[in-house]
C-alpha positions in Angstrom: 16.2 -74.3 -80.9 13.0 -72.8 -82.4 14.3 -72.0 -85.9 11.0 -70.3 -86.8 11.4 -67.8 -84.0 15.1 -67.4 -84.8 14.3 -66.3 -88.4 11.6 -64.0 -87.2 14.2 -62.3 -85.0 16.7 -62.2 -87.9 14.2 -60.6 -90.1 13.8 -57.9 -87.4 17.6 -57.5 -87.3 17.8 -57.1 -91.1 14.9 -54.6 -91.1 16.4 -52.6 -88.2 19.8 -52.6 -90.0 18.2 -51.2 -93.1 16.1 -48.6 -91.2 19.1 -47.3 -89.3 21.6 -47.3 -92.2 19.5 -46.3 -95.2 17.3 -44.2 -92.9 19.8 -41.4 -92.7 20.5 -41.8 -96.5 16.8 -41.2 -97.1 16.8 -38.4 -94.5 19.6 -36.6 -96.4 17.5 -36.9 -99.5 14.5 -35.4 -97.8 16.7 -32.4 -96.6 18.5 -32.1 -99.9 16.6 -29.1 -101.3 17.2 -27.1 -98.1 20.9 -26.7 -99.1 21.9 -23.3 -100.5 23.7 -23.6 -103.8 25.4 -26.3 -105.7 28.4 -26.7 -103.4 26.3 -27.4 -100.3 24.2 -29.9 -102.3 27.4 -31.7 -103.4 28.5 -31.8 -99.7 25.3 -33.4 -98.7 25.4 -36.0 -101.4 29.1 -36.8 -100.8 28.2 -37.3 -97.1 26.4 -40.5 -98.2 28.1 -41.1 -101.6 30.5 -43.9 -100.5 28.0 -45.8 -98.4 24.4 -45.4 -99.7 24.4 -48.4 -102.0 25.9 -50.7 -99.4 23.2 -49.6 -96.9 20.5 -50.8 -99.3 21.9 -54.3 -99.3 20.1 -54.7 -95.9 16.7 -54.3 -97.7 17.7 -56.9 -100.3 18.8 -59.3 -97.5 15.5 -58.7 -95.7 13.5 -59.6 -98.8 15.6 -62.6 -99.6 15.4 -63.9 -96.1 11.6 -63.5 -96.0 11.4 -65.4 -99.4 13.4 -68.3 -98.1 12.2 -68.5 -94.5 8.5 -67.5 -94.8 7.6 -68.0 -98.5 3.8 -67.9 -98.0 4.1 -64.6 -96.2 6.5 -63.3 -98.9 4.0 -64.3 -101.7 1.1 -62.6 -99.9 3.0 -59.4 -99.1 4.7 -59.0 -102.5 1.6 -59.8 -104.5 -0.8 -57.9 -102.4 1.4 -54.8 -102.0 2.5 -55.0 -105.7 1.6 -51.5 -106.7 3.2 -50.0 -103.5 6.4 -52.0 -104.0 6.7 -51.0 -107.7 6.4 -47.4 -106.5 9.1 -48.0 -104.0 11.3 -49.7 -106.6 11.0 -46.8 -109.0 11.7 -44.3 -106.2 14.9 -46.2 -105.3 15.9 -46.4 -109.0 15.4 -42.7 -109.5 17.2 -42.0 -106.3 20.2 -44.0 -107.4 20.2 -42.4 -110.9 20.1 -38.9 -109.3 23.0 -39.6 -107.0 25.2 -41.1 -109.7 24.4 -38.8 -112.6 24.2 -35.4 -110.8 28.0 -35.0 -110.6 28.4 -36.1 -114.2 26.3 -33.3 -115.7 27.6 -29.8 -116.2 24.1 -28.5 -117.1 22.5 -26.5 -114.3 19.1 -27.5 -115.5 19.8 -31.2 -115.4 21.5 -30.9 -112.0 18.3 -29.2 -110.7 16.3 -32.1 -112.2 18.4 -34.6 -110.4 18.2 -32.6 -107.2 14.4 -32.6 -107.3 14.3 -36.3 -108.2 16.7 -37.1 -105.3 14.4 -35.3 -102.9 11.1 -36.6 -104.3 12.2 -40.2 -104.6 13.6 -40.2 -101.0 10.4 -38.7 -99.7 8.2 -41.1 -101.6 10.2 -44.2 -100.6 10.2 -43.2 -96.9 6.4 -42.4 -96.9 5.6 -45.7 -98.5 7.8 -47.6 -96.1 5.9 -46.0 -93.2 2.5 -46.8 -94.8 3.6 -50.4 -95.2 4.6 -50.6 -91.5 1.2 -49.0 -90.6 -0.6 -51.6 -92.7 1.3 -54.4 -91.0 0.2 -53.1 -87.6 -3.4 -52.5 -88.6 -3.7 -55.8 -90.5 -4.6 -56.4 -94.1 -7.5 -58.3 -95.6 -6.6 -62.0 -96.2 -8.9 -64.7 -97.6 -9.2 -68.2 -96.3 -6.0 -69.3 -98.1 -4.0 -66.5 -96.6 -3.9 -64.5 -99.9 -4.3 -60.7 -100.0 -8.0 -59.9 -100.7 -7.8 -56.2 -101.2 -6.4 -53.5 -103.5 -3.8 -50.7 -103.2 -6.3 -48.3 -101.6 -7.1 -50.8 -98.9 -3.6 -50.1 -97.5 -4.4 -46.4 -97.2 -6.1 -45.1 -94.1 -5.7 -42.2 -91.7 -3.6 -44.5 -89.4 -1.2 -45.7 -92.1 -0.7 -42.2 -93.5 0.2 -40.9 -90.1 2.7 -43.7 -89.6 4.1 -42.7 -93.0 4.5 -39.2 -91.8 6.2 -40.5 -88.7 8.7 -42.3 -90.9 9.3 -39.1 -92.9 9.9 -37.1 -89.7 12.1 -39.9 -88.1 14.3 -40.3 -91.2 14.6 -36.5 -91.7 15.7 -36.0 -88.1 18.0 -39.1 -88.4 19.6 -37.7 -91.6 20.0 -34.2 -90.1 21.8 -35.6 -87.1 24.0 -37.7 -89.4 24.9 -34.5 -91.4 26.0 -32.8 -88.2 28.8 -35.4 -88.1 29.7 -34.8 -91.8 29.5 -31.0 -92.4 31.1 -27.8 -91.3 30.6 -24.1 -91.2 27.3 -22.4 -92.2 25.8 -25.5 -93.6 26.3 -27.3 -90.3 24.6 -24.5 -88.5 21.5 -24.8 -90.7 21.6 -28.5 -90.4 21.6 -28.1 -86.6 18.3 -26.1 -86.9 16.9 -28.7 -89.3 17.7 -31.4 -86.6 15.7 -29.5 -84.0 12.8 -29.0 -86.5 12.9 -32.7 -87.4 12.8 -33.7 -83.8 9.8 -31.5 -83.1 8.0 -33.0 -86.1 9.0 -36.5 -85.1 7.8 -36.0 -81.5 4.3 -34.8 -82.6 3.8 -37.7 -85.1 5.2 -40.2 -82.6 2.7 -39.2 -80.0 -0.1 -39.3 -82.5 0.8 -42.8 -83.7 1.2 -44.0 -80.2 -2.3 -42.8 -79.2 -3.9 -44.1 -82.3 -2.3 -47.5 -81.9 -3.4 -47.9 -78.3 -7.0 -46.7 -79.2 -7.6 -48.5 -82.5 -5.4 -51.6 -82.3 -5.8 -53.1 -78.8 -4.1 -56.4 -79.9 -0.8 -54.4 -80.4 -0.2 -54.6 -76.6 -1.6 -58.1 -76.0 1.9 -59.6 -75.9 3.0 -57.2 -73.2 0.7 -59.0 -70.8 2.3 -62.4 -71.5 5.8 -61.0 -71.7 6.2 -58.1 -69.2 9.9 -57.7 -70.2 8.6 -56.0 -73.3 8.0 -52.9 -71.3 11.7 -52.6 -70.9 11.9 -51.9 -74.7 9.3 -49.2 -74.3 11.3 -47.6 -71.4 14.6 -47.9 -73.4 12.9 -46.3 -76.4 11.7 -43.3 -74.3 15.2 -42.9 -72.9 16.7 -42.9 -76.4 14.2 -40.4 -77.7 14.8 -38.2 -74.7 18.5 -38.3 -75.2 18.3 -36.9 -78.7 17.4 -33.3 -77.7 20.0 -33.6 -74.9 22.7 -34.5 -77.4 21.7 -31.7 -79.7 21.5 -29.1 -76.9 25.0 -30.1 -75.7 26.3 -30.1 -79.2 27.2 -33.8 -79.0 25.9 -35.1 -82.4 27.5 -38.5 -81.9 25.4 -39.1 -78.8 22.3 -37.8 -80.6 23.0 -40.0 -83.6 23.5 -43.1 -81.4 20.2 -42.3 -79.6 18.5 -41.9 -82.9 19.8 -45.3 -84.0 18.7 -46.8 -80.7 15.1 -45.4 -81.1 14.8 -46.9 -84.6 16.0 -50.3 -83.4 13.5 -50.1 -80.5 10.7 -49.2 -83.0 11.5 -52.3 -85.0 11.6 -54.4 -81.9 8.2 -53.1 -80.7 6.8 -53.8 -84.2 8.0 -57.4 -83.9 6.5 -57.7 -80.4 3.2 -56.3 -81.5 3.0 -58.7 -84.5 4.3 -61.9 -82.9 3.6 -64.7 -83.8 2.2 -63.3 -87.0 4.3 -62.3 -90.0 1.2 -61.0 -91.8 -1.8 -60.2 -89.6 -5.3 -60.5 -91.2 -7.8 -57.8 -90.5 -10.5 -60.4 -91.2 -10.6 -63.1 -88.6 -7.0 -62.5 -87.4 -6.9 -65.6 -85.2 -7.8 -67.9 -88.2 -6.4 -66.3 -91.3 -3.2 -64.6 -90.2 0.1 -66.0 -91.5 2.3 -66.9 -88.6 5.9 -67.9 -88.2 4.7 -71.5 -88.2 2.0 -71.8 -90.8 3.9 -69.7 -93.3 7.4 -71.1 -92.8 9.7 -73.2 -94.9 10.7 -76.7 -93.9 12.9 -77.1 -90.8 15.8 -78.3 -93.0 15.6 -75.1 -95.1 15.6 -72.9 -92.0 18.5 -74.8 -90.5 20.6 -74.5 -93.8 19.8 -70.8 -93.9 20.9 -70.4 -90.3 24.3 -71.9 -91.1 24.7 -69.5 -94.1 23.6 -66.5 -91.9 26.1 -67.5 -89.2 28.9 -67.4 -91.7 27.8 -64.4 -93.8 26.5 -62.0 -91.2 29.9 -61.4 -89.4 31.5 -60.7 -92.8 28.8 -58.1 -93.7 29.1 -56.4 -90.3 32.9 -56.3 -90.5 32.8 -54.9 -94.1 30.3 -52.3 -93.1 32.4 -51.3 -90.1 35.5 -50.9 -92.2 33.7 -48.8 -94.8 32.3 -46.4 -92.2 35.6 -46.2 -90.4 37.4 -45.4 -93.7 35.0 -42.6 -94.7 34.7 -41.1 -91.2 35.0 -37.4 -90.6 33.7 -34.3 -92.3 33.2 -34.2 -96.1 35.9 -32.6 -98.2 35.1 -31.8 -101.8 37.5 -32.8 -104.6 37.5 -33.7 -108.3 35.8 -37.0 -107.6 32.9 -35.5 -105.8 29.3 -36.1 -106.9 
């Protein structure tokens, strides 16, 4: 068994799990200020209240797995992207504070502050996640030792910003579709319109990113020549995206949400195919300076021990997540314990 490849795949699973689960959390935050009045905002926050913190565990797991499996890549990414990661960290902290403290304040002013903070932190975190993905696709400057040789501004380009906008559009649409499953009445009708708007925004940015990737990053499709099966992922992604408006038009939000989850998973899989075998691609001499799943990996014994732990722990996490989602299924009902 190629343990290096196994852990590259598991990193993709953790990333996809985070993007799918916390993606709709972030999307709800992006849509938060579109609610009318305090009651509707409480409904939107309560739609994610019991599950948002559990969803973020997937991000922690992804970071921990990268640290243990590919420590050199972890060191390069977290030191080179330090400013960006600190901004993400503060955004996630303010987001958590906004969710938890909003319902504990009777002051309209402070509630408004927490509402704006919830929206702004969700938007900023999503945008930065997208920029990071764009930078991973485009490549980053690495020196001869595989260390990041640039600054924060080197991560910013037209391409990475458009990928960031794609992430915002995708998560906003994902969050709107999730809210269709959790809301009722007038709010649900407005959320339905937001879902259509989000899909339109997503479709435009998706086409832009696809065209820019094919034109400016030709190596993104190099693995498709060696592994033709990868085109099946592209086909599945197109089908999933096409089924989103179909589900919305037929008023079947569960189908639309499943398709949205499928498209996010396909995006992560396509990212992995484009990067492989690199974990961090160098924009300077990519064939020589990139950090791969082999030259940036831990020892085989470490990877094997981690695989045993993952085989035991992953089913427990999936089971717990399923139980939580099943317990809090259905539309939101406000009570004295609401946020």
